[in-house]
C-alpha positions as CSV (number, residue, x, y, z in Angstrom):
1,R,82.4,-26.8,-8.2
2,N,86.1,-25.9,-8.6
3,R,86.6,-28.0,-11.7
4,P,88.0,-26.1,-14.7
5,E,85.6,-25.7,-17.6
6,G,85.7,-28.6,-20.0
7,K,87.4,-31.0,-17.5
8,V,85.6,-34.2,-16.6
9,L,86.1,-36.6,-13.7
10,E,87.9,-39.8,-14.6
11,T,87.8,-43.2,-12.9
12,V,91.2,-44.0,-11.4
13,G,90.2,-47.3,-9.7
14,V,88.0,-49.1,-7.3
15,F,88.1,-48.6,-3.6
16,E,89.0,-51.6,-1.4
17,A,88.2,-52.2,2.3
18,P,90.9,-50.7,4.5
19,K,92.9,-53.3,6.4
20,Q,92.1,-53.2,10.1
21,H,94.9,-55.8,10.8
22,G,98.1,-56.8,9.0
23,K,100.2,-54.7,6.6
24,Y,99.7,-53.5,3.0
25,E,101.9,-55.2,0.5
26,T,104.5,-53.6,-1.9
27,G,102.5,-52.4,-5.0
28,Q,99.3,-51.4,-3.1
29,L,97.6,-48.4,-4.7
30,F,96.0,-45.9,-2.3
31,L,94.6,-42.4,-1.7
32,H,96.0,-40.5,1.2
33,S,93.1,-39.9,3.6
34,V,94.3,-36.5,4.7
35,F,96.2,-35.0,1.7
36,G,94.2,-36.7,-1.0
37,Y,97.0,-37.7,-3.4
38,R,97.4,-41.0,-5.2
39,G,100.3,-43.1,-4.2
40,I,101.7,-46.6,-4.2
41,V,103.4,-48.5,-1.4
42,L,107.1,-49.4,-1.8
43,F,107.6,-51.2,1.6
44,P,106.6,-51.0,5.2
45,W,108.6,-49.7,8.3
46,Q,107.9,-50.7,11.8
47,A,108.2,-47.5,13.9
48,R,108.0,-46.8,17.6
49,L,105.2,-44.4,18.2
50,Y,105.5,-42.3,21.4
51,D,102.0,-40.9,21.9
52,R,101.9,-38.5,24.8
53,D,98.1,-38.3,24.6
54,V,97.9,-41.9,26.0
55,A,100.9,-41.7,28.4
56,S,100.0,-43.2,31.8
57,S,99.6,-40.6,34.5
58,V,101.1,-43.1,37.0
59,T,104.5,-42.8,35.4
60,E,104.7,-39.0,35.5
61,K,108.1,-37.4,35.6
62,S,108.9,-33.9,36.7
63,E,111.6,-33.4,34.2
64,N,113.1,-35.4,31.4
65,V,116.6,-35.2,29.9
66,A,115.7,-32.2,27.8
67,G,114.3,-30.3,30.8
68,H,110.8,-30.5,29.4
69,G,108.3,-31.3,32.1
70,S,106.1,-34.1,30.9
71,K,105.1,-37.7,31.3
72,E,107.3,-40.7,30.6
73,V,106.1,-42.3,27.4
74,K,106.6,-45.8,26.2
75,G,106.8,-46.5,22.5
76,K,104.4,-48.9,20.8
77,T,105.0,-50.5,17.4
78,H,103.2,-48.8,14.5
79,T,103.3,-49.4,10.8
80,Y,104.3,-46.7,8.4
81,Y,105.0,-47.1,4.6
82,Q,107.5,-45.7,2.2
83,V,105.5,-44.6,-0.8
84,L,105.7,-42.8,-4.1
85,I,103.4,-39.8,-4.7
86,D,101.7,-39.4,-8.1
87,A,103.4,-36.4,-9.8
88,R,100.1,-35.3,-11.2
89,D,98.8,-34.7,-7.7
90,C,101.8,-32.8,-6.3
91,P,100.7,-29.3,-7.5
92,H,97.3,-29.8,-5.7
93,I,98.5,-30.7,-2.3
94,S,98.0,-27.3,-0.8
95,Q,98.3,-28.5,2.8
96,R,102.0,-29.4,2.3
97,S,104.8,-26.8,2.3
98,Q,106.5,-28.8,-0.5
99,T,106.3,-32.1,-2.2
100,E,107.7,-34.5,0.4
101,A,111.2,-35.7,-0.4
102,V,113.9,-37.9,1.2
103,T,117.1,-35.9,1.7
104,F,120.5,-37.2,2.8
105,L,124.1,-36.2,2.6
106,A,126.8,-37.8,0.5
107,N,129.8,-38.8,2.6
108,H,132.1,-39.2,-0.3
109,D,135.4,-37.3,0.1
110,D,134.9,-35.5,-3.2
111,S,131.3,-34.6,-2.7
112,R,129.4,-32.1,-0.6
113,A,126.1,-32.9,-2.2
114,L,122.8,-33.0,-0.6
115,Y,120.7,-35.6,-2.3
116,A,116.9,-35.2,-2.5
117,I,114.5,-37.7,-4.0
118,P,111.2,-35.9,-4.5
119,G,107.8,-37.5,-4.3
120,L,108.8,-40.0,-1.6
121,D,106.6,-39.9,1.5
122,Y,106.1,-41.8,4.8
123,V,102.4,-42.7,5.4
124,S,100.8,-44.1,8.6
125,H,98.7,-47.2,8.2
126,E,95.5,-45.4,9.1
127,D,96.1,-42.8,6.4
128,I,95.9,-45.3,3.6
129,L,92.6,-45.7,1.6
130,P,93.4,-48.7,-0.7
131,Y,92.2,-49.0,-4.2
132,S,92.8,-51.2,-7.2
133,S,93.3,-50.2,-10.9
134,T,93.5,-52.0,-14.2
135,D,96.1,-49.4,-15.4
136,Q,99.5,-51.0,-15.8
137,V,101.2,-47.6,-15.0
138,P,98.7,-46.1,-12.6
139,I,101.2,-43.8,-10.8
140,Q,103.3,-41.2,-12.6
141,H,106.7,-40.9,-10.9
142,E,110.2,-41.2,-12.4
143,L,111.0,-44.1,-10.1
144,F,107.8,-46.1,-10.7
145,E,109.0,-48.3,-13.6
146,R,112.5,-48.5,-12.0
147,F,111.2,-49.9,-8.8
148,L,108.0,-51.8,-9.8
149,M,106.7,-54.0,-12.6
150,Y,103.3,-55.2,-13.6
151,D,102.5,-58.9,-12.9
152,Q,98.8,-59.7,-13.5
153,T,99.1,-63.0,-11.6
154,K,99.8,-61.1,-8.3
155,V,97.6,-59.2,-5.9
156,P,98.3,-56.3,-6.0
157,P,99.6,-56.7,-9.6
158,F,102.7,-54.6,-9.0
159,V,105.8,-56.3,-7.7
160,A,109.2,-55.0,-6.6
161,R,112.1,-55.1,-9.0
162,D,115.5,-56.0,-7.9
163,T,116.5,-52.3,-8.1
164,L,114.0,-51.5,-5.4
165,C,115.3,-54.2,-3.1
166,A,118.9,-53.2,-3.7
167,W,118.1,-49.5,-3.2
168,Q,116.3,-50.1,0.1
169,E,119.1,-52.3,1.4
170,K,121.9,-49.9,0.4
171,N,120.2,-46.7,1.7
172,H,118.5,-48.3,4.8
173,P,120.2,-45.9,7.4
174,W,118.9,-42.8,5.6
175,L,115.5,-44.1,4.8
176,E,114.6,-45.7,8.1
177,L,111.8,-44.3,10.1
178,S,112.3,-45.4,13.7
179,D,110.6,-43.0,16.1
180,V,107.4,-41.0,15.8
181,H,106.3,-38.6,18.5
182,R,102.8,-37.2,19.0
183,E,101.1,-34.9,21.4
184,T,97.8,-32.9,21.4
185,T,97.2,-29.5,23.1
186,E,93.8,-27.9,22.9
187,N,92.7,-30.1,20.0
188,I,95.8,-29.4,17.9
189,R,97.8,-32.6,17.4
190,V,101.5,-32.3,16.6
191,T,103.3,-35.3,15.1
192,V,107.1,-35.3,14.6
193,I,109.3,-37.8,12.7
194,P,113.0,-37.2,12.8
195,F,115.4,-38.7,10.2
196,Y,119.2,-38.9,10.4
197,M,120.8,-37.5,7.2
198,G,124.5,-38.1,7.7
199,M,127.6,-36.4,9.0
200,R,129.9,-33.8,7.5
201,E,133.5,-32.9,8.5
202,A,134.0,-29.2,8.8
203,Q,137.0,-27.3,10.2
204,N,138.3,-30.4,12.0
205,S,135.0,-31.1,13.6
206,H,132.0,-33.3,12.8
207,V,128.6,-31.8,12.0
208,Y,125.6,-34.2,12.2
209,W,122.4,-33.4,10.2
210,W,118.8,-34.4,10.7
211,R,115.6,-33.8,8.8
212,Y,112.4,-33.6,10.8
213,C,108.9,-33.8,9.4
214,I,106.0,-32.2,11.3
215,R,102.3,-32.6,10.8
216,L,99.9,-30.2,12.5
217,E,96.2,-31.4,12.7
218,N,93.2,-29.4,14.0
219,L,90.9,-32.0,15.6
220,D,88.3,-29.3,16.4
221,S,85.9,-27.3,14.1
222,E,87.2,-23.9,15.1
223,V,89.5,-22.2,12.6
224,V,93.0,-21.5,13.9
225,Q,96.1,-20.0,12.4
226,L,99.8,-20.8,13.2
227,R,101.6,-17.6,14.0
228,E,104.9,-18.4,15.7
229,R,107.3,-21.2,16.5
230,H,109.6,-21.5,19.5
231,W,112.3,-24.2,19.5
232,R,114.8,-25.4,22.1
233,I,117.6,-27.5,20.7
234,F,119.9,-29.3,23.1
235,S,123.1,-30.9,21.9
236,L,125.1,-33.6,23.7
237,S,128.1,-31.3,23.4
238,G,126.4,-29.2,26.1
239,T,124.9,-26.4,24.1
240,L,121.2,-25.2,24.4
241,E,119.9,-23.1,21.5
242,T,116.6,-21.1,21.4
243,V,115.0,-20.4,18.0
244,R,112.0,-18.1,17.6
245,G,110.3,-17.0,14.4
246,R,107.1,-16.2,12.5
247,G,105.2,-19.2,11.2
248,V,107.0,-22.2,9.7
249,V,108.9,-22.5,6.4
250,G,107.8,-19.0,5.5
251,R,104.1,-19.8,5.9
252,E,101.4,-19.2,8.6
253,P,99.0,-22.0,7.7
254,V,95.3,-21.9,8.6
255,L,93.8,-25.1,9.9
256,S,90.1,-25.4,9.3
257,K,87.4,-28.1,9.1
258,E,87.9,-28.2,5.3
259,Q,91.7,-28.4,5.5
260,P,92.5,-29.6,9.0
261,A,96.2,-30.6,8.5
262,F,99.4,-29.0,7.4
263,Q,102.8,-30.8,7.0
264,Y,106.3,-29.6,6.4
265,S,109.9,-30.6,6.8
266,S,113.0,-28.8,8.0
267,H,116.6,-29.5,8.9
268,V,118.8,-29.1,12.0
269,S,122.5,-29.7,12.6
270,L,124.5,-30.4,15.8
271,Q,128.2,-30.7,16.6
272,A,127.4,-33.8,18.5
273,S,126.2,-37.2,17.5
274,S,122.9,-36.8,19.4
275,G,120.6,-34.3,21.1
276,H,117.0,-33.3,21.8
277,M,114.5,-30.8,20.4
278,W,111.2,-29.6,21.9
279,G,109.2,-26.4,21.9
280,T,105.8,-24.8,21.2
281,F,103.7,-23.4,18.3
282,R,101.6,-20.3,18.9
283,F,98.2,-20.3,17.3
284,E,95.6,-17.6,16.9
285,R,91.9,-17.9,17.2
286,P,89.3,-15.9,15.2
287,D,88.7,-13.6,18.1
288,G,92.4,-12.7,18.2
289,S,93.4,-14.7,21.3
290,H,96.4,-16.9,21.3
291,F,97.4,-20.2,22.7
292,D,100.5,-22.4,22.8
293,V,100.7,-25.9,21.5
294,R,103.4,-28.2,22.7
295,I,105.8,-29.9,20.3
296,P,106.6,-33.3,21.9
297,P,110.3,-33.6,22.8
298,F,112.2,-35.9,20.4
299,S,115.7,-37.4,20.2
300,L,118.1,-36.7,17.4
301,E,120.2,-39.9,17.1
302,S,122.9,-40.6,14.5
303,N,123.8,-43.9,12.9
304,K,127.4,-43.7,14.1
305,D,128.2,-47.2,13.3
306,E,127.1,-47.0,9.7
307,K,130.2,-46.8,7.4
308,T,128.5,-47.0,4.0
309,P,127.8,-43.6,2.4
310,P,124.3,-43.1,1.1
311,S,123.7,-43.7,-2.6
312,G,120.8,-41.9,-4.2
313,L,121.7,-41.4,-7.8
314,H,123.5,-44.7,-8.7
315,W,121.7,-47.8,-9.8
């Protein structure tokens, strides 16, 4: 219905049965079940998922370290994947505020650069719809042929080059996904993934930076719109900051049955090596009424013992 005139559908591959158990291998082609883009798996991460929706009521706490009344949550192991996004699909991912990228700081003395590698994403195991293709270059991304090569004797037929293994090993601290936090309020599920980016020295003090990725999902059929954000940011240095504003990243996304999810990334800095963030998103219903959705509290932890500066542009 929305296809431009003269355009025809093309076969990109053949769907495979999703894996209920075990992990997908490097080189696995997939469609993202929520955002619909084509991608390929680079390697898996074992993350700790803190799901407040399944927290035991037996272990309720009145307050946690961040002063956010909630339940104590135990993390469970969950598989996520580092993937490449097909560049042809990036312009059509309307439910993302930007093409997802990995960002980190350079700690070189002569550099104040912020590195960004676009088209890299982190995908949960259940979001992967695997498929196979006979195309030797099925994904268009500038890193595809640097990281992967075609080997028809393997399944899947794309294997890691040495450059991928070396890049993963060298940049491990800035790529690693360790904790995922999730909580649902009134059928709106908020998932937060924080990433440490590195440390900068400024005016004889250290400034630590993190990126945090947030996905908002509407699990109901009622249309809602995000109107405001309200953050509390606690630093181990003893400061507590409050941030209020309209929408997120300049947008006030609508979550509907047709487009139930929205994802964005932002950054935060502290003058301490660790801290906490938590807060609420205010949503509006079609009748004009509002309700607040909790953002699960999450820790900001630095890799203080990591001495090697990140390397994003050197091969």
